[in-house]
N, C-alpha and C positions, 0 to 999 in steps of 0.2 A: 531552388533555394536553397545557399551554402550560411554557416552561419558568422558567416568572416564579420556583417555588418550586424550580428545583435546577441557578439559575446559583447565582453566588458572587461577590460585589465580595474576594474573598481572590484576586489574583493579580499578579505580579514586572511590573514597568515599564521601560524604558529609554528614553532618548530618543537619535535617532538622531545624534548623535555620539559616542556613547560605547564606550568604545575592545572590540573584537571579542575580543579576549585576558581581559578583565572580563565578557565575557559564557559566553564557554565559562566560566569560572572558576565562573560562576552553576547554570551542567551540572551541572559536578559538583559542588557544596556540596549544591544543593537538588531535583535530576533534575528537573524540574520540563517538564509536558507541552511549553508552547511561552512565550516570551516575548514581552510585549506594546511593539509599537513603539512612539513619540509623536515630534509634531518638535512642538515648544515646546509640547507641549501635548494635540497634535491628534494626534487617531488617522492612523497612518502605515501598519502592519501588524502581522505576525504571523514569529517568526520559531522553529525547531523543532530540535533537538539534528539532525537529519539535517539538513539543511542548512548548520547550521554546520560540523558533521564535511566531509559530501562540497565543499564552497567550497572555493575556492583563495583566500583570503582573510587578509593576515595580522593578528598578534595588532593589529598598531597599526593595523590599519584602524581603519576609525568604523563602526560599524553600518547607517548609509545603503549599505551596497555591497551588504548582501545585501535592502535592502526597496524596491527602489528600482521605478517600476510596470513596466522591462519583465522581470520574473520571471515565474518562469510562471505561478505560481496565481495565480489573483485574489485582492486580501487581504479575507478572511471576515470578516464583518460580521449579524446580527442581531439582532432588535427584543426587548425584555424580557415581550412577550406571543406572542411566534411557539410554534407547532406542535415537538413532539419529533420529527415525519417526515421538514419542511424543513428545524427545526432540524444531522437528519446528518448528510440531503442538502447542506448550506452545508460541515459539515465536508470528505465525500467530492470535495466535487468539487473544493474548495480544497486537499486535501490536507494538511489539516490539524487535529492535536487540540484543539482548542484555539481560539474562537473570541468575539472581545467582543462583551461586549451591551448594545445601546445605549437606552434610556429620556426618550423627548421628544427626541433627537437627540445627548442626552450617553454619553459612555462611562458605563457604567454599573459594570462588571464584567465578568464570563468565561463562561461555558461551559467542561467536558469531555469528549471521549469519556464517561469514568467514570461522568462527574455523569448524562448520557442512561441507559447501560447497568443503574446503581445502577434507577433508575429506572422501567425497562420488564422488572428481567427474574424477574420471576414470570409475566409474557407470553413469554419464551422458551421454554418445555417445549410450542411445539406444531410448535415446529422442532426441527432434528436436524441435526448436522456432515455428515454430508453432502448437505443441501439449501444450504449455504453455503459451506462449504469450498473452496480453489483449488486447485486438483486438477495432479501435474506439478510441485515446489515446482523455484528451480534449488538448487542445493545446493553443498558446496564438501570437499574434501579435508582431513584432518587433516594434512597436510607442507604446503599453499597458503599461502601468505601471504596477511601482513594486506593486502601491495598490490591481490590478484587479492580478494579479500576487498569490498575498500572498490570496486573497480572493478566487481564483480556485485550491490554496491546501488546505485551508481548508474546503472548502466546499466539496471536493471532496476525501478527508483523503488521496493526494499522496505528493511523494517527487520531482515530475521533472514533467516536461511544456515543448516539444518541440514549439521550435517558427519558427511560418511562415512568407514569407515576403507577398509582397501586392499579388504576383500570385500567394498563396500556398503554397510556397516549401519552403521545408525544409530551414533554416539559421543557428541555435542554438538549446540551450536549454540551461533553468532555474532553479536549484533544490534549492531546501529546506535551502543545506548549501551557497552554492552561496549569497541568501536572507540577510542571517544569518553572514554569512564573510562584504556582504556590509555596513549592517544596523549598528553592531559592531564600522566597521571602522567608519564608517562614526559619529560616537557617539562619541567615540573618539579622533575626530580629531579637529581640535584646537577651541577654544570660541565665536572666532570673525569672523566676514563677514556675508555673505547671508544668508546662514543655521542653526544660530544660534536660536533652539528653534523651527524649522522649520520641524516638520512634514512633515506636508502635501505634501511638496516640494521631499522630500527625496523621498516620494510613488509615487511624476509624475514623477520620474523616469523613461525613458522611458527602457524597460526589455532588449532591444537590446546593452544598456549600461553595463549590467552585466554576458549576458548570455557569455555560453562556446560555441568558437565555431572554427574550425572544429567539427564537432557532428561526437561523433564513430557510425557507423549502424552497422548492421547485418540483412539475409533473412530470413526468412523463412524456407531455408532447415537446417540451418546451426543445428549445433548439440547443446542437452547446455548447454556438456562441451565446445565447442567452444565457447559459451555467456559469461559461468560463466571464462574461463579461460582470456578473454580480460576484465572482471568486474575488474578481482583480479589480473592485472598486471599494469589498469590502475588508478585501487583504485574507481571504479565509484560501483553503486546502481542500477547499468538500465542501458539500450542500447537500440536506437530506431529500428524499425524495418522497411526496406524496404522492396521495391519489388528490383527482383536482377538485371534487368535493368535499375534504374532509382533510385537516393539514392537520390534524393530530394522529393518522396513522402514518405508521413507519412500514414502504415494503422496499428501501434500496436508501444508494447511499449514491452520489455522486461525487468522485477527486478530481483532482489538477491531474493526479497520475492514468485515472480512467482516459481521460483526454488524451493526452500523451500516450496512451499505449493506442489507441485511437488512429490513429499520425503514422503508426508503425505497419496496421493495416497493409497487405497487397493486395493484388488482384491476380496473381499467380495462380495458377489449377494446383498448385500445394498449397498443404493448409498451413498460415500462419500461426506459430506457434510462439508465444513468449514464454522468457524461462526467468524468474524473480531465484539472484545469489546461486547463479549458473556456475559459478566457482566450483560451486560444492559436487559438480558430477564429478563422479568416481570409477566408477567397471561401469558407467553407464555414460554414452554421447548425447548429441542435441540429438542424431540424428535416429538412435536408439527411441530417444524421447517422442520424436515426431512418428515414427514406424509404431509404437504403440498407444499412440490416440485414433491414430489413423486407423488401425485395424479395430477399434472399436467400432469407432464410427463409420464405419464400413461394413459389420455387418448389417443396418438401417439405413437402408439406400433414401428415407424418406426422412433422415435426418440431416441435416446440411448442415454442416460445421466450422461459423461464419470465423467464427476465432477461439483458439485457445487458448489459458495463462495455466503456469505449472509454477508452483513458489515453493522451495524448496525450504527450511528451517531448522539450526542445528541447534539438540540438547545438551547440554554440560554431559549426560550421561555418556559412556563407553563398552566395549564390549572388543577385549582384546585391542583395545587400542581404536577401535573401529566408534566412531558415533551416532546418538540414535537422533536419527532423521523426521521431521517433522513433512510432509507433502501435503498439496493439497494441489489439488486440477480442478479448471472452472473452464467449459465450454457453452458457447454463445453459440444458441444455436434457431434455424429460422424454427423451432418450434418452440423452446424455453432456455433457460436459464440450468444449466445440471452441473454439479459439484463430486468429485472424489475426493475423502482427503486417507491417510493413512502413514503409519511409521515401520519405522525398522529400523538395522542397524546397516550402515551406510545409504543413500541417494539409492542405486537402484535396488535396495529390495524398499526402500520409505512406493517407492516411485509402483513398484508390480502392486504392492498392497491397496494403492493407494486408488489404480487403474482395477480393479478387482469390485470396488468401489464402485468406481465411479460408471463403469457395465452396469453393476445392477439397479444403479441411481437410473440407467440412461432406458434398461427394462422396465424399469415402476412407474417412468414416466409414458411407457410407452404405449403401458398397460392402462394405465388409467387415460390417456387419448383413449382407445378402442373401445375400451365400459364407455366412455360418456356416445362414442361416435356407434354402440348395439342400441343405448339407450334412445338415442335421436331420433334411429330409423323405428326404434319401435312404438315415439311416441305420434310419430307420422302416421305408420300403417292402423295406432289408435284415434288418429283424425285429433289429437292435442296438439300438434302441432299450425 
């Protein structure tokens, strides 16, 4: 299936000279997936609500400040005759929910993550939530301030945080959109009173005050189709994954992005590797990343890697012009999910550190499994099984 029939010519477009204050209002009024940015009519890039929220750009600044070439994510672009799998890959690797669609070299329209999911939803009942969800998500407590939530979202490159009470039970969820809506609403409030110019106080407001509750949850044995149907119906970007017997315990998160990533899985002998912010690769290539992960996986023949996701994120700190980069490698295997993270100056350095941590975690996982197997053998010998 190609995207010719599911792309749309209905989209929001702004020029690079548009004020950021106006763009923030657009997200508040229409809640678009993203906004296409042009420069004298020529395509320049896409900006998302997450980028607007996490940036420190003032309202009087121009949109150009968020679409300059040095941005982490490459400007996504697809042809109107492109297939769904490759389009999903473009959205994932550019960390976007909308991409411009070109026909004969001209900007024709856009394709969104929702349009792709709606087109393939009937084929998603072959996957379960357990096949594609993200385990051990980042969480936040009810009393933590909005400032901390923003930091968690920015540091981990995510868009939602499960909110836990003092007992560690799920009570709500706070998203990028919730925070953006609150910040914009407060910024537009009266110019007199306690909060005039008091940004710090705004960031100290507990997430409990803006979180969504009750929370929409789903179990591991539900199908990906079930999850997508709920997300599309409720207009949610993700759901919290809980055990079937207790919807207060958070064990993971499943998002539209997770489902899109599953669409890019291949049945080739070569390991399927997804790289987010691929434009940050410097002295290492995609091939080098794949080979590094395969070297780790090949050391443990009993561990089959179904899919690997590598995510790069650039920090402001630099050393002789080279930015400090954070790298996370997450493997989905026949044993369990396992990850490794690391930081270094430049993408290759960060990747090597993360790869070393990944291998240590694989060894630990293998050791735990071996310990359990040995314990089971002893118990059987003692007739305790």
